[in-house]
C-alpha positions in Angstrom: -22.5 25.9 137.0 -24.7 28.5 135.3 -24.7 26.4 132.2 -25.8 23.3 134.1 -28.5 25.2 135.9 -29.9 26.5 132.5 -29.9 22.9 131.2 -31.9 21.6 134.2 -34.4 24.6 134.0 -34.8 24.1 130.2 -35.6 20.4 130.6 -38.1 21.1 133.4 -39.7 23.7 131.1 -40.0 21.2 128.3 -41.5 18.6 130.6 -44.1 21.1 131.8 -45.0 22.1 128.3 -45.4 18.5 127.4 -48.4 18.3 129.8 -50.4 20.7 127.6 -50.4 18.2 124.8 -54.1 17.1 124.3 -52.9 13.6 123.4 -51.5 13.2 126.9 -54.8 13.9 128.5 -55.7 10.8 130.7 -59.2 11.8 131.6 -61.4 8.7 131.2 -64.4 8.9 128.9 -67.6 7.3 130.0 -68.5 4.2 127.9 -71.4 4.7 125.5 -74.4 2.4 126.3 -75.5 0.7 123.1 -79.2 0.3 122.7 -81.5 -1.6 120.3 -85.1 -0.8 119.4 -88.1 -3.0 119.8 -91.4 -1.9 118.3 -94.7 -3.5 117.8 -98.3 -3.7 118.9 -99.7 -4.1 122.4 -103.4 -5.1 122.1 -106.1 -7.4 123.4 -108.5 -6.9 120.6 -108.4 -3.2 121.3 -105.2 -1.2 121.8 -103.6 -1.7 125.2 -103.9 1.3 127.4 -100.8 1.7 129.5 -97.0 1.5 129.1 -94.4 -0.9 127.8 -91.0 -1.6 129.1 -88.3 -4.1 128.1 -85.6 -6.0 130.1 -82.5 -7.4 128.5 -80.7 -10.6 129.4 -78.5 -8.9 131.9 -81.5 -7.5 133.7 -81.1 -3.9 132.4 -84.5 -2.3 131.8 -85.6 0.3 129.3 -87.5 3.5 130.3 -91.2 2.8 130.1 -93.0 4.2 127.0 -96.7 5.0 126.6 -98.5 2.8 124.2 -100.0 4.9 121.4 -103.8 5.1 120.8 -103.4 2.6 117.9 -101.6 0.1 120.1 -98.2 0.7 118.6 -95.0 1.3 120.7 -91.3 1.7 120.2 -88.8 1.1 123.0 -85.0 1.6 123.2 -83.5 -1.0 125.5 -79.8 -1.6 126.5 -78.4 -4.1 124.0 -78.4 -7.7 125.2 -80.9 -10.2 123.7 -83.0 -12.1 124.4 -85.6 -9.6 125.7 -88.7 -9.8 127.8 -91.4 -7.2 127.2 -94.1 -6.1 129.7 -97.2 -4.0 129.0 -98.7 -2.7 132.2 -101.0 -0.2 133.7 -102.6 0.5 137.1 -104.8 -2.6 136.7 -102.4 -5.5 137.5 -104.9 -8.0 135.9 -104.2 -6.5 132.5 -100.4 -7.0 132.5 -99.2 -8.7 129.3 -95.8 -10.2 128.5 -93.9 -11.0 125.4 -90.5 -12.2 124.2 -88.0 -11.1 121.5 -85.0 -13.1 120.5 -83.6 -10.0 118.9 -84.4 -6.3 118.2 -87.2 -5.5 115.8 -90.9 -6.2 115.8 -92.8 -7.9 118.7 -96.4 -8.3 119.7 -97.6 -8.0 123.3 -100.9 -9.7 123.6 -102.8 -12.3 125.7 -101.5 -14.9 123.2 -97.9 -14.0 123.8 -98.5 -14.1 127.5 -100.1 -17.5 127.3 -97.2 -18.8 125.2 -94.6 -17.5 127.7 -96.6 -19.0 130.6 -96.5 -22.4 128.8 -92.8 -22.2 127.9 -92.0 -21.3 131.5 -93.5 -24.6 132.8 -96.7 -22.8 133.7 -95.0 -20.6 136.3 -96.1 -17.0 136.8 -94.6 -14.9 134.0 -94.3 -11.9 136.4 -91.7 -13.8 138.3 -89.9 -14.7 135.1 -89.8 -11.0 134.1 -88.6 -9.9 137.6 -85.8 -12.5 137.5 -84.9 -12.4 133.8 -81.2 -11.8 134.4 -80.9 -15.3 136.0 -83.4 -17.1 133.8 -82.8 -15.7 130.3 -80.5 -18.6 129.5 -82.9 -21.2 130.8 -85.9 -20.2 128.7 -84.8 -21.0 125.1 -86.0 -19.5 121.9 -86.9 -23.1 120.8 -89.2 -23.6 123.8 -90.9 -20.2 123.2 -91.4 -21.0 119.5 -92.9 -24.4 120.4 -95.3 -22.9 122.9 -96.3 -20.2 120.3 -97.1 -23.0 117.9 -99.2 -24.8 120.5 -101.2 -21.6 121.1 -101.9 -21.4 117.4 -102.8 -25.1 117.2 -105.3 -24.7 120.1 -106.9 -21.7 118.4 -106.8 -22.9 114.8 -110.5 -23.2 114.3 -111.2 -19.8 115.8 -108.5 -18.3 113.6 -110.0 -19.7 110.5 -113.5 -18.5 111.7 -112.0 -15.0 112.2 -111.0 -15.0 108.5 -107.4 -16.0 108.5 -106.4 -18.5 105.8 -105.1 -21.9 106.4 -101.7 -20.8 105.0 -101.6 -17.8 107.3 -102.5 -20.0 110.3 -99.8 -22.6 109.4 -97.0 -20.0 109.4 -98.4 -17.7 112.1 -96.1 -16.8 115.1 -98.0 -14.9 117.8 -94.8 -13.1 118.8 -94.1 -11.4 115.5 -97.2 -11.7 113.3 -97.7 -8.0 112.2 -101.2 -6.6 112.6 -103.1 -3.5 113.4 -105.4 -3.1 116.4 -108.4 -2.2 114.3 -111.9 -3.8 113.8 -111.0 -4.5 110.2 -108.0 -6.7 111.1 -108.7 -10.5 111.2 -106.0 -11.3 113.8 -107.2 -8.4 116.0 -110.8 -9.8 115.8 -109.5 -13.1 117.0 -107.9 -11.3 120.1 -111.4 -10.0 120.9 -112.5 -13.6 121.5 -109.6 -14.7 123.7 -109.6 -13.9 127.4 -106.8 -14.6 129.9 -107.7 -16.4 133.1 
């Protein structure tokens, strides 16, 4: 009887010791949210004064970041392309929008806003931004690129007058054409001439 009791106690002791094994720890770990970076320039011919935020295709938003004095910004957004970008401040009339098919460089200007407005069947882009999780599959990259090409075609003579070459105009995409918001930049000078109604 004593021998049997010792065997039962020993096995219970071994079981209890087994719980101290770090490999048997069943504490769940929180999933790491993956992010991507979108950077670019927010400008209207001068650097945009305000903040930029980005929403992914699932409707998850980034934290707003302040646009720097030179118009540049960099935002980390939860992964999930395509992305809509919003530059905003206290003056609602100055809200600008843009689109990015993937992480990387993106402009936010009155030209990107106009292209999105056109691609969205001339429906308020603010509504598109607010409801992006439901509409991200309806607004295709092809339709956005087509609208961007139409914006360029409509402004071709002004672009040439601003000093851009015909080759630059023919390949220009308003969403990802890299420029600086300075008086010496030809594309930025064009933005000075364009107003949103």
